[in-house]
mmCIF file as Biopython writes it, N, C-alpha, C and O atoms, coordinates in Angstrom:
data_model
#
loop_
_atom_site.group_PDB
_atom_site.id
_atom_site.type_symbol
_atom_site.label_atom_id
_atom_site.label_alt_id
_atom_site.label_comp_id
_atom_site.label_asym_id
_atom_site.label_entity_id
_atom_site.label_seq_id
_atom_site.pdbx_PDB_ins_code
_atom_site.Cartn_x
_atom_site.Cartn_y
_atom_site.Cartn_z
_atom_site.occupancy
_atom_site.B_iso_or_equiv
_atom_site.auth_seq_id
_atom_site.auth_asym_id
_atom_site.pdbx_PDB_model_num
ATOM 1   N N  . MET A ? 1  ? 96.222 83.580  103.496 1.0 0.0 1  A 1 
ATOM 2   C CA . MET A ? 1  ? 96.265 82.185  103.885 1.0 0.0 1  A 1 
ATOM 3   C C  . MET A ? 1  ? 95.115 81.422  103.236 1.0 0.0 1  A 1 
ATOM 4   O O  . MET A ? 1  ? 95.325 80.376  102.621 1.0 0.0 1  A 1 
ATOM 5   N N  . LEU A ? 2  ? 93.913 81.941  103.373 1.0 0.0 2  A 1 
ATOM 6   C CA . LEU A ? 2  ? 92.749 81.280  102.788 1.0 0.0 2  A 1 
ATOM 7   C C  . LEU A ? 2  ? 92.854 81.221  101.270 1.0 0.0 2  A 1 
ATOM 8   O O  . LEU A ? 2  ? 92.513 80.212  100.652 1.0 0.0 2  A 1 
ATOM 9   N N  . LYS A ? 3  ? 93.327 82.309  100.679 1.0 0.0 3  A 1 
ATOM 10  C CA . LYS A ? 3  ? 93.451 82.347  99.224  1.0 0.0 3  A 1 
ATOM 11  C C  . LYS A ? 3  ? 94.479 81.321  98.745  1.0 0.0 3  A 1 
ATOM 12  O O  . LYS A ? 3  ? 94.265 80.659  97.729  1.0 0.0 3  A 1 
ATOM 13  N N  . ASN A ? 4  ? 95.586 81.184  99.464  1.0 0.0 4  A 1 
ATOM 14  C CA . ASN A ? 4  ? 96.601 80.191  99.091  1.0 0.0 4  A 1 
ATOM 15  C C  . ASN A ? 4  ? 96.056 78.777  99.230  1.0 0.0 4  A 1 
ATOM 16  O O  . ASN A ? 4  ? 96.339 77.915  98.398  1.0 0.0 4  A 1 
ATOM 17  N N  . ASP A ? 5  ? 95.275 78.537  100.281 1.0 0.0 5  A 1 
ATOM 18  C CA . ASP A ? 5  ? 94.668 77.217  100.461 1.0 0.0 5  A 1 
ATOM 19  C C  . ASP A ? 5  ? 93.725 76.895  99.314  1.0 0.0 5  A 1 
ATOM 20  O O  . ASP A ? 5  ? 93.721 75.776  98.800  1.0 0.0 5  A 1 
ATOM 21  N N  . LEU A ? 6  ? 92.924 77.880  98.915  1.0 0.0 6  A 1 
ATOM 22  C CA . LEU A ? 6  ? 91.991 77.660  97.809  1.0 0.0 6  A 1 
ATOM 23  C C  . LEU A ? 6  ? 92.726 77.392  96.501  1.0 0.0 6  A 1 
ATOM 24  O O  . LEU A ? 6  ? 92.317 76.537  95.717  1.0 0.0 6  A 1 
ATOM 25  N N  . LEU A ? 7  ? 93.807 78.121  96.272  1.0 0.0 7  A 1 
ATOM 26  C CA . LEU A ? 7  ? 94.570 77.901  95.043  1.0 0.0 7  A 1 
ATOM 27  C C  . LEU A ? 7  ? 95.209 76.517  95.026  1.0 0.0 7  A 1 
ATOM 28  O O  . LEU A ? 7  ? 95.260 75.871  93.979  1.0 0.0 7  A 1 
ATOM 29  N N  . SER A ? 8  ? 95.692 76.059  96.165  1.0 0.0 8  A 1 
ATOM 30  C CA . SER A ? 8  ? 96.283 74.713  96.196  1.0 0.0 8  A 1 
ATOM 31  C C  . SER A ? 8  ? 95.213 73.642  96.014  1.0 0.0 8  A 1 
ATOM 32  O O  . SER A ? 8  ? 95.473 72.608  95.399  1.0 0.0 8  A 1 
ATOM 33  N N  . ILE A ? 9  ? 94.015 73.878  96.541  1.0 0.0 9  A 1 
ATOM 34  C CA . ILE A ? 9  ? 92.916 72.931  96.346  1.0 0.0 9  A 1 
ATOM 35  C C  . ILE A ? 9  ? 92.512 72.890  94.876  1.0 0.0 9  A 1 
ATOM 36  O O  . ILE A ? 9  ? 92.244 71.819  94.331  1.0 0.0 9  A 1 
ATOM 37  N N  . ILE A ? 10 ? 92.469 74.053  94.239  1.0 0.0 10 A 1 
ATOM 38  C CA . ILE A ? 10 ? 92.118 74.106  92.814  1.0 0.0 10 A 1 
ATOM 39  C C  . ILE A ? 10 ? 93.154 73.356  91.986  1.0 0.0 10 A 1 
ATOM 40  O O  . ILE A ? 10 ? 92.797 72.614  91.071  1.0 0.0 10 A 1 
ATOM 41  N N  . GLN A ? 11 ? 94.426 73.543  92.296  1.0 0.0 11 A 1 
ATOM 42  C CA . GLN A ? 11 ? 95.471 72.827  91.559  1.0 0.0 11 A 1 
ATOM 43  C C  . GLN A ? 11 ? 95.360 71.323  91.776  1.0 0.0 11 A 1 
ATOM 44  O O  . GLN A ? 11 ? 95.516 70.549  90.832  1.0 0.0 11 A 1 
ATOM 45  N N  . LEU A ? 12 ? 95.095 70.907  93.003  1.0 0.0 12 A 1 
ATOM 46  C CA . LEU A ? 12 ? 94.939 69.488  93.300  1.0 0.0 12 A 1 
ATOM 47  C C  . LEU A ? 12 ? 93.742 68.903  92.556  1.0 0.0 12 A 1 
ATOM 48  O O  . LEU A ? 12 ? 93.831 67.819  91.981  1.0 0.0 12 A 1 
ATOM 49  N N  . LEU A ? 13 ? 92.622 69.625  92.570  1.0 0.0 13 A 1 
ATOM 50  C CA . LEU A ? 13 ? 91.443 69.171  91.829  1.0 0.0 13 A 1 
ATOM 51  C C  . LEU A ? 13 ? 91.729 69.073  90.336  1.0 0.0 13 A 1 
ATOM 52  O O  . LEU A ? 13 ? 91.342 68.107  89.680  1.0 0.0 13 A 1 
ATOM 53  N N  . ASN A ? 14 ? 92.400 70.069  89.819  1.0 0.0 14 A 1 
ATOM 54  C CA . ASN A ? 14 ? 92.714 70.079  88.392  1.0 0.0 14 A 1 
ATOM 55  C C  . ASN A ? 14 ? 93.580 68.883  88.023  1.0 0.0 14 A 1 
ATOM 56  O O  . ASN A ? 14 ? 93.349 68.244  86.997  1.0 0.0 14 A 1 
ATOM 57  N N  . ASN A ? 15 ? 94.573 68.574  88.847  1.0 0.0 15 A 1 
ATOM 58  C CA . ASN A ? 15 ? 95.442 67.426  88.569  1.0 0.0 15 A 1 
ATOM 59  C C  . ASN A ? 15 ? 94.673 66.113  88.636  1.0 0.0 15 A 1 
ATOM 60  O O  . ASN A ? 15 ? 94.847 65.247  87.779  1.0 0.0 15 A 1 
ATOM 61  N N  . ASN A ? 16 ? 93.829 65.963  89.643  1.0 0.0 16 A 1 
ATOM 62  C CA . ASN A ? 16 ? 93.080 64.712  89.792  1.0 0.0 16 A 1 
ATOM 63  C C  . ASN A ? 16 ? 92.006 64.554  88.727  1.0 0.0 16 A 1 
ATOM 64  O O  . ASN A ? 16 ? 91.794 63.455  88.214  1.0 0.0 16 A 1 
ATOM 65  N N  . LEU A ? 17 ? 91.332 65.639  88.394  1.0 0.0 17 A 1 
ATOM 66  C CA . LEU A ? 17 ? 90.264 65.560  87.401  1.0 0.0 17 A 1 
ATOM 67  C C  . LEU A ? 17 ? 90.800 65.391  85.985  1.0 0.0 17 A 1 
ATOM 68  O O  . LEU A ? 17 ? 90.112 64.842  85.124  1.0 0.0 17 A 1 
ATOM 69  N N  . SER A ? 18 ? 92.019 65.857  85.736  1.0 0.0 18 A 1 
ATOM 70  C CA . SER A ? 18 ? 92.566 65.732  84.383  1.0 0.0 18 A 1 
ATOM 71  C C  . SER A ? 18 ? 92.816 64.276  84.006  1.0 0.0 18 A 1 
ATOM 72  O O  . SER A ? 18 ? 92.918 63.950  82.823  1.0 0.0 18 A 1 
ATOM 73  N N  . ASP A ? 19 ? 92.914 63.408  84.995  1.0 0.0 19 A 1 
ATOM 74  C CA . ASP A ? 19 ? 93.032 61.976  84.695  1.0 0.0 19 A 1 
ATOM 75  C C  . ASP A ? 19 ? 91.710 61.398  84.194  1.0 0.0 19 A 1 
ATOM 76  O O  . ASP A ? 19 ? 91.692 60.401  83.472  1.0 0.0 19 A 1 
ATOM 77  N N  . LEU A ? 20 ? 90.612 62.030  84.581  1.0 0.0 20 A 1 
ATOM 78  C CA . LEU A ? 20 ? 89.288 61.493  84.252  1.0 0.0 20 A 1 
ATOM 79  C C  . LEU A ? 20 ? 88.591 62.225  83.107  1.0 0.0 20 A 1 
ATOM 80  O O  . LEU A ? 20 ? 87.883 61.604  82.313  1.0 0.0 20 A 1 
ATOM 81  N N  . TYR A ? 21 ? 88.786 63.543  83.016  1.0 0.0 21 A 1 
ATOM 82  C CA . TYR A ? 21 ? 88.024 64.353  82.066  1.0 0.0 21 A 1 
ATOM 83  C C  . TYR A ? 21 ? 88.962 65.185  81.202  1.0 0.0 21 A 1 
ATOM 84  O O  . TYR A ? 21 ? 90.138 65.360  81.522  1.0 0.0 21 A 1 
ATOM 85  N N  . SER A ? 22 ? 88.420 65.691  80.108  1.0 0.0 22 A 1 
ATOM 86  C CA . SER A ? 22 ? 89.197 66.588  79.255  1.0 0.0 22 A 1 
ATOM 87  C C  . SER A ? 22 ? 89.250 67.980  79.894  1.0 0.0 22 A 1 
ATOM 88  O O  . SER A ? 22 ? 88.463 68.290  80.789  1.0 0.0 22 A 1 
ATOM 89  N N  . LEU A ? 23 ? 90.178 68.807  79.430  1.0 0.0 23 A 1 
ATOM 90  C CA . LEU A ? 23 ? 90.369 70.126  80.027  1.0 0.0 23 A 1 
ATOM 91  C C  . LEU A ? 23 ? 89.160 71.036  79.862  1.0 0.0 23 A 1 
ATOM 92  O O  . LEU A ? 23 ? 88.877 71.837  80.753  1.0 0.0 23 A 1 
ATOM 93  N N  . ASP A ? 24 ? 88.439 70.935  78.746  1.0 0.0 24 A 1 
ATOM 94  C CA . ASP A ? 24 ? 87.267 71.794  78.568  1.0 0.0 24 A 1 
ATOM 95  C C  . ASP A ? 24 ? 86.164 71.436  79.555  1.0 0.0 24 A 1 
ATOM 96  O O  . ASP A ? 24 ? 85.443 72.321  80.014  1.0 0.0 24 A 1 
ATOM 97  N N  . VAL A ? 25 ? 86.020 70.159  79.891  1.0 0.0 25 A 1 
ATOM 98  C CA . VAL A ? 25 ? 85.028 69.749  80.891  1.0 0.0 25 A 1 
ATOM 99  C C  . VAL A ? 25 ? 85.439 70.270  82.269  1.0 0.0 25 A 1 
ATOM 100 O O  . VAL A ? 25 ? 84.597 70.746  83.031  1.0 0.0 25 A 1 
ATOM 101 N N  . ILE A ? 26 ? 86.718 70.181  82.587  1.0 0.0 26 A 1 
ATOM 102 C CA . ILE A ? 26 ? 87.215 70.671  83.877  1.0 0.0 26 A 1 
ATOM 103 C C  . ILE A ? 26 ? 87.025 72.181  83.977  1.0 0.0 26 A 1 
ATOM 104 O O  . ILE A ? 26 ? 86.589 72.678  85.016  1.0 0.0 26 A 1 
ATOM 105 N N  . ASP A ? 27 ? 87.345 72.916  82.915  1.0 0.0 27 A 1 
ATOM 106 C CA . ASP A ? 27 ? 87.165 74.370  82.915  1.0 0.0 27 A 1 
ATOM 107 C C  . ASP A ? 27 ? 85.706 74.751  83.111  1.0 0.0 27 A 1 
ATOM 108 O O  . ASP A ? 27 ? 85.402 75.682  83.857  1.0 0.0 27 A 1 
ATOM 109 N N  . GLU A ? 28 ? 84.810 74.045  82.454  1.0 0.0 28 A 1 
ATOM 110 C CA . GLU A ? 28 ? 83.382 74.329  82.610  1.0 0.0 28 A 1 
ATOM 111 C C  . GLU A ? 28 ? 82.933 74.050  84.039  1.0 0.0 28 A 1 
ATOM 112 O O  . GLU A ? 28 ? 82.162 74.821  84.612  1.0 0.0 28 A 1 
ATOM 113 N N  . TRP A ? 29 ? 83.411 72.955  84.614  1.0 0.0 29 A 1 
ATOM 114 C CA . TRP A ? 29 ? 83.052 72.599  85.991  1.0 0.0 29 A 1 
ATOM 115 C C  . TRP A ? 29 ? 83.569 73.659  86.965  1.0 0.0 29 A 1 
ATOM 116 O O  . TRP A ? 29 ? 82.859 74.053  87.890  1.0 0.0 29 A 1 
ATOM 117 N N  . PHE A ? 30 ? 84.806 74.119  86.757  1.0 0.0 30 A 1 
ATOM 118 C CA . PHE A ? 30 ? 85.363 75.167  87.617  1.0 0.0 30 A 1 
ATOM 119 C C  . PHE A ? 30 ? 84.551 76.454  87.487  1.0 0.0 30 A 1 
ATOM 120 O O  . PHE A ? 30 ? 84.260 77.112  88.485  1.0 0.0 30 A 1 
ATOM 121 N N  . ASP A ? 31 ? 84.184 76.812  86.247  1.0 0.0 31 A 1 
ATOM 122 C CA . ASP A ? 31 ? 83.404 78.034  86.035  1.0 0.0 31 A 1 
ATOM 123 C C  . ASP A ? 31 ? 82.037 77.958  86.699  1.0 0.0 31 A 1 
ATOM 124 O O  . ASP A ? 31 ? 81.534 78.962  87.202  1.0 0.0 31 A 1 
ATOM 125 N N  . LEU A ? 32 ? 81.440 76.789  86.704  1.0 0.0 32 A 1 
ATOM 126 C CA . LEU A ? 32 ? 80.112 76.637  87.295  1.0 0.0 32 A 1 
ATOM 127 C C  . LEU A ? 32 ? 80.141 76.591  88.820  1.0 0.0 32 A 1 
ATOM 128 O O  . LEU A ? 32 ? 79.260 77.150  89.474  1.0 0.0 32 A 1 
ATOM 129 N N  . TYR A ? 33 ? 81.138 75.934  89.385  1.0 0.0 33 A 1 
ATOM 130 C CA . TYR A ? 33 ? 81.110 75.665  90.820  1.0 0.0 33 A 1 
ATOM 131 C C  . TYR A ? 33 ? 82.150 76.426  91.633  1.0 0.0 33 A 1 
ATOM 132 O O  . TYR A ? 33 ? 81.838 76.875  92.736  1.0 0.0 33 A 1 
ATOM 133 N N  . LEU A ? 34 ? 83.358 76.587  91.141  1.0 0.0 34 A 1 
ATOM 134 C CA . LEU A ? 34 ? 84.400 77.205  91.958  1.0 0.0 34 A 1 
ATOM 135 C C  . LEU A ? 34 ? 84.508 78.712  91.772  1.0 0.0 34 A 1 
ATOM 136 O O  . LEU A ? 34 ? 84.748 79.433  92.741  1.0 0.0 34 A 1 
ATOM 137 N N  . SER A ? 35 ? 84.338 79.194  90.568  1.0 0.0 35 A 1 
ATOM 138 C CA . SER A ? 35 ? 84.487 80.629  90.324  1.0 0.0 35 A 1 
ATOM 139 C C  . SER A ? 35 ? 83.488 81.475  91.115  1.0 0.0 35 A 1 
ATOM 140 O O  . SER A ? 35 ? 83.886 82.499  91.669  1.0 0.0 35 A 1 
ATOM 141 N N  . PRO A ? 36 ? 82.204 81.092  91.195  1.0 0.0 36 A 1 
ATOM 142 C CA . PRO A ? 36 ? 81.287 81.890  92.011  1.0 0.0 36 A 1 
ATOM 143 C C  . PRO A ? 36 ? 81.678 81.905  93.495  1.0 0.0 36 A 1 
ATOM 144 O O  . PRO A ? 36 ? 81.537 82.927  94.167  1.0 0.0 36 A 1 
ATOM 145 N N  . ILE A ? 37 ? 82.164 80.775  93.995  1.0 0.0 37 A 1 
ATOM 146 C CA . ILE A ? 37 ? 82.572 80.709  95.400  1.0 0.0 37 A 1 
ATOM 147 C C  . ILE A ? 37 ? 83.783 81.601  95.636  1.0 0.0 37 A 1 
ATOM 148 O O  . ILE A ? 37 ? 83.829 82.340  96.620  1.0 0.0 37 A 1 
ATOM 149 N N  . LEU A ? 38 ? 84.762 81.538  94.741  1.0 0.0 38 A 1 
ATOM 150 C CA . LEU A ? 38 ? 85.944 82.387  94.883  1.0 0.0 38 A 1 
ATOM 151 C C  . LEU A ? 38 ? 85.576 83.865  94.791  1.0 0.0 38 A 1 
ATOM 152 O O  . LEU A ? 38 ? 86.138 84.692  95.509  1.0 0.0 38 A 1 
ATOM 153 N N  . GLY A ? 39 ? 84.644 84.193  93.921  1.0 0.0 39 A 1 
ATOM 154 C CA . GLY A ? 39 ? 84.195 85.573  93.800  1.0 0.0 39 A 1 
ATOM 155 C C  . GLY A ? 39 ? 83.536 86.077  95.067  1.0 0.0 39 A 1 
ATOM 156 O O  . GLY A ? 39 ? 83.767 87.213  95.479  1.0 0.0 39 A 1 
ATOM 157 N N  . ARG A ? 40 ? 82.714 85.241  95.691  1.0 0.0 40 A 1 
ATOM 158 C CA . ARG A ? 40 ? 82.054 85.650  96.934  1.0 0.0 40 A 1 
ATOM 159 C C  . ARG A ? 40 ? 83.051 85.783  98.071  1.0 0.0 40 A 1 
ATOM 160 O O  . ARG A ? 40 ? 82.935 86.687  98.898  1.0 0.0 40 A 1 
ATOM 161 N N  . ILE A ? 41 ? 84.038 84.882  98.118  1.0 0.0 41 A 1 
ATOM 162 C CA . ILE A ? 41 ? 85.062 84.973  99.157  1.0 0.0 41 A 1 
ATOM 163 C C  . ILE A ? 41 ? 85.875 86.252  98.983  1.0 0.0 41 A 1 
ATOM 164 O O  . ILE A ? 41 ? 86.141 86.952  99.960  1.0 0.0 41 A 1 
ATOM 165 N N  . ASN A ? 42 ? 86.269 86.563  97.759  1.0 0.0 42 A 1 
ATOM 166 C CA . ASN A ? 42 ? 87.027 87.795  97.508  1.0 0.0 42 A 1 
ATOM 167 C C  . ASN A ? 42 ? 86.214 89.028  97.864  1.0 0.0 42 A 1 
ATOM 168 O O  . ASN A ? 42 ? 86.749 89.974  98.440  1.0 0.0 42 A 1 
ATOM 169 N N  . THR A ? 43 ? 84.921 89.032  97.528  1.0 0.0 43 A 1 
ATOM 170 C CA . THR A ? 43 ? 84.057 90.156  97.868  1.0 0.0 43 A 1 
ATOM 171 C C  . THR A ? 43 ? 83.961 90.325  99.376  1.0 0.0 43 A 1 
ATOM 172 O O  . THR A ? 43 ? 84.031 91.445  99.882  1.0 0.0 43 A 1 
ATOM 173 N N  . THR A ? 44 ? 83.802 89.228  100.091 1.0 0.0 44 A 1 
ATOM 174 C CA . THR A ? 44 ? 83.713 89.283  101.546 1.0 0.0 44 A 1 
ATOM 175 C C  . THR A ? 44 ? 85.013 89.788  102.156 1.0 0.0 44 A 1 
ATOM 176 O O  . THR A ? 44 ? 84.985 90.599  103.081 1.0 0.0 44 A 1 
ATOM 177 N N  . LEU A ? 45 ? 86.143 89.326  101.655 1.0 0.0 45 A 1 
ATOM 178 C CA . LEU A ? 45 ? 87.428 89.791  102.175 1.0 0.0 45 A 1 
ATOM 179 C C  . LEU A ? 45 ? 87.612 91.283  101.937 1.0 0.0 45 A 1 
ATOM 180 O O  . LEU A ? 45 ? 88.136 91.987  102.800 1.0 0.0 45 A 1 
ATOM 181 N N  . ILE A ? 46 ? 87.188 91.769  100.782 1.0 0.0 46 A 1 
ATOM 182 C CA . ILE A ? 46 ? 87.309 93.195  100.482 1.0 0.0 46 A 1 
ATOM 183 C C  . ILE A ? 46 ? 86.376 94.007  101.374 1.0 0.0 46 A 1 
ATOM 184 O O  . ILE A ? 46 ? 86.758 95.075  101.853 1.0 0.0 46 A 1 
ATOM 185 N N  . GLU A ? 47 ? 85.156 93.515  101.603 1.0 0.0 47 A 1 
ATOM 186 C CA . GLU A ? 47 ? 84.197 94.243  102.432 1.0 0.0 47 A 1 
ATOM 187 C C  . GLU A ? 47 ? 84.655 94.340  103.882 1.0 0.0 47 A 1 
ATOM 188 O O  . GLU A ? 47 ? 84.444 95.369  104.523 1.0 0.0 47 A 1 
ATOM 189 N N  . PHE A ? 48 ? 85.276 93.293  104.407 1.0 0.0 48 A 1 
ATOM 190 C CA . PHE A ? 48 ? 85.640 93.266  105.815 1.0 0.0 48 A 1 
ATOM 191 C C  . PHE A ? 48 ? 87.089 93.653  106.075 1.0 0.0 48 A 1 
ATOM 192 O O  . PHE A ? 48 ? 87.502 93.686  107.235 1.0 0.0 48 A 1 
ATOM 193 N N  . SER A ? 49 ? 87.871 93.946  105.055 1.0 0.0 49 A 1 
ATOM 194 C CA . SER A ? 49 ? 89.265 94.313  105.283 1.0 0.0 49 A 1 
ATOM 195 C C  . SER A ? 49 ? 89.422 95.613  106.075 1.0 0.0 49 A 1 
ATOM 196 O O  . SER A ? 49 ? 90.356 95.694  106.874 1.0 0.0 49 A 1 
ATOM 197 N N  . PRO A ? 50 ? 88.572 96.641  105.911 1.0 0.0 50 A 1 
ATOM 198 C CA . PRO A ? 50 ? 88.725 97.831  106.756 1.0 0.0 50 A 1 
ATOM 199 C C  . PRO A ? 50 ? 88.500 97.529  108.243 1.0 0.0 50 A 1 
ATOM 200 O O  . PRO A ? 50 ? 89.097 98.179  109.101 1.0 0.0 50 A 1 
ATOM 201 N N  . VAL A ? 51 ? 87.655 96.560  108.549 1.0 0.0 51 A 1 
ATOM 202 C CA . VAL A ? 51 ? 87.374 96.223  109.942 1.0 0.0 51 A 1 
ATOM 203 C C  . VAL A ? 51 ? 88.631 95.683  110.603 1.0 0.0 51 A 1 
ATOM 204 O O  . VAL A ? 51 ? 88.867 95.932  111.786 1.0 0.0 51 A 1 
ATOM 205 N N  . ARG A ? 52 ? 89.430 94.956  109.859 1.0 0.0 52 A 1 
ATOM 206 C CA . ARG A ? 52 ? 90.645 94.369  110.404 1.0 0.0 52 A 1 
ATOM 207 C C  . ARG A ? 52 ? 91.619 95.458  110.865 1.0 0.0 52 A 1 
ATOM 208 O O  . ARG A ? 52 ? 92.363 95.254  111.824 1.0 0.0 52 A 1 
ATOM 209 N N  . ASN A ? 53 ? 91.619 96.602  110.196 1.0 0.0 53 A 1 
ATOM 210 C CA . ASN A ? 53 ? 92.549 97.677  110.524 1.0 0.0 53 A 1 
ATOM 211 C C  . ASN A ? 53 ? 92.000 98.652  111.553 1.0 0.0 53 A 1 
ATOM 212 O O  . ASN A ? 53 ? 92.717 99.552  111.989 1.0 0.0 53 A 1 
ATOM 213 N N  . GLN A ? 54 ? 90.759 98.494  111.944 1.0 0.0 54 A 1 
ATOM 214 C CA . GLN A ? 54 ? 90.133 99.431  112.862 1.0 0.0 54 A 1 
ATOM 215 C C  . GLN A ? 54 ? 90.564 99.121  114.289 1.0 0.0 54 A 1 
ATOM 216 O O  . GLN A ? 54 ? 90.416 97.992  114.757 1.0 0.0 54 A 1 
ATOM 217 N N  . LYS A ? 55 ? 91.104 100.140 114.990 1.0 0.0 55 A 1 
ATOM 218 C CA . LYS A ? 55 ? 91.614 99.950  116.348 1.0 0.0 55 A 1 
ATOM 219 C C  . LYS A ? 55 ? 90.565 100.270 117.411 1.0 0.0 55 A 1 
ATOM 220 O O  . LYS A ? 55 ? 90.547 99.644  118.470 1.0 0.0 55 A 1 
ATOM 221 N N  . THR A ? 56 ? 89.698 101.236 117.136 1.0 0.0 56 A 1 
ATOM 222 C CA . THR A ? 56 ? 88.670 101.615 118.107 1.0 0.0 56 A 1 
ATOM 223 C C  . THR A ? 56 ? 87.305 101.534 117.442 1.0 0.0 56 A 1 
ATOM 224 O O  . THR A ? 56 ? 87.187 101.626 116.220 1.0 0.0 56 A 1 
ATOM 225 N N  . TRP A ? 57 ? 86.299 101.364 118.249 1.0 0.0 57 A 1 
ATOM 226 C CA . TRP A ? 57 ? 84.933 101.245 117.750 1.0 0.0 57 A 1 
ATOM 227 C C  . TRP A ? 57 ? 84.095 102.398 118.290 1.0 0.0 57 A 1 
ATOM 228 O O  . TRP A ? 57 ? 84.184 102.716 119.476 1.0 0.0 57 A 1 
ATOM 229 N N  . PRO A ? 58 ? 83.283 103.029 117.446 1.0 0.0 58 A 1 
ATOM 230 C CA . PRO A ? 58 ? 82.425 104.122 117.933 1.0 0.0 58 A 1 
ATOM 231 C C  . PRO A ? 58 ? 81.342 103.585 118.857 1.0 0.0 58 A 1 
ATOM 232 O O  . PRO A ? 58 ? 80.890 102.447 118.729 1.0 0.0 58 A 1 
ATOM 233 N N  . ARG A ? 59 ? 80.939 104.446 119.796 1.0 0.0 59 A 1 
ATOM 234 C CA . ARG A ? 59 ? 79.882 104.024 120.733 1.0 0.0 59 A 1 
ATOM 235 C C  . ARG A ? 59 ? 78.546 104.509 120.281 1.0 0.0 59 A 1 
ATOM 236 O O  . ARG A ? 59 ? 77.540 104.252 120.941 1.0 0.0 59 A 1 
#
C-alpha cells in the first residue's frame, strides 16, 4: 500500500514538474531527494517484515 502510494506520488510529481523543467533536471532532483527516501523505506520494510509474521514473542 505504501509503495503504491509513493509510486503514484512520484508519477504525479513527474507529470507536474515536466511542465516546468526538463527531464534531466527532474531526474537529478528525484535522485537527490526521492531515491534516498525510497531506499530507506524499502530497507525498513525488509528489516521489519519478519516481525509481521511472528505470532508469539519470547519472554
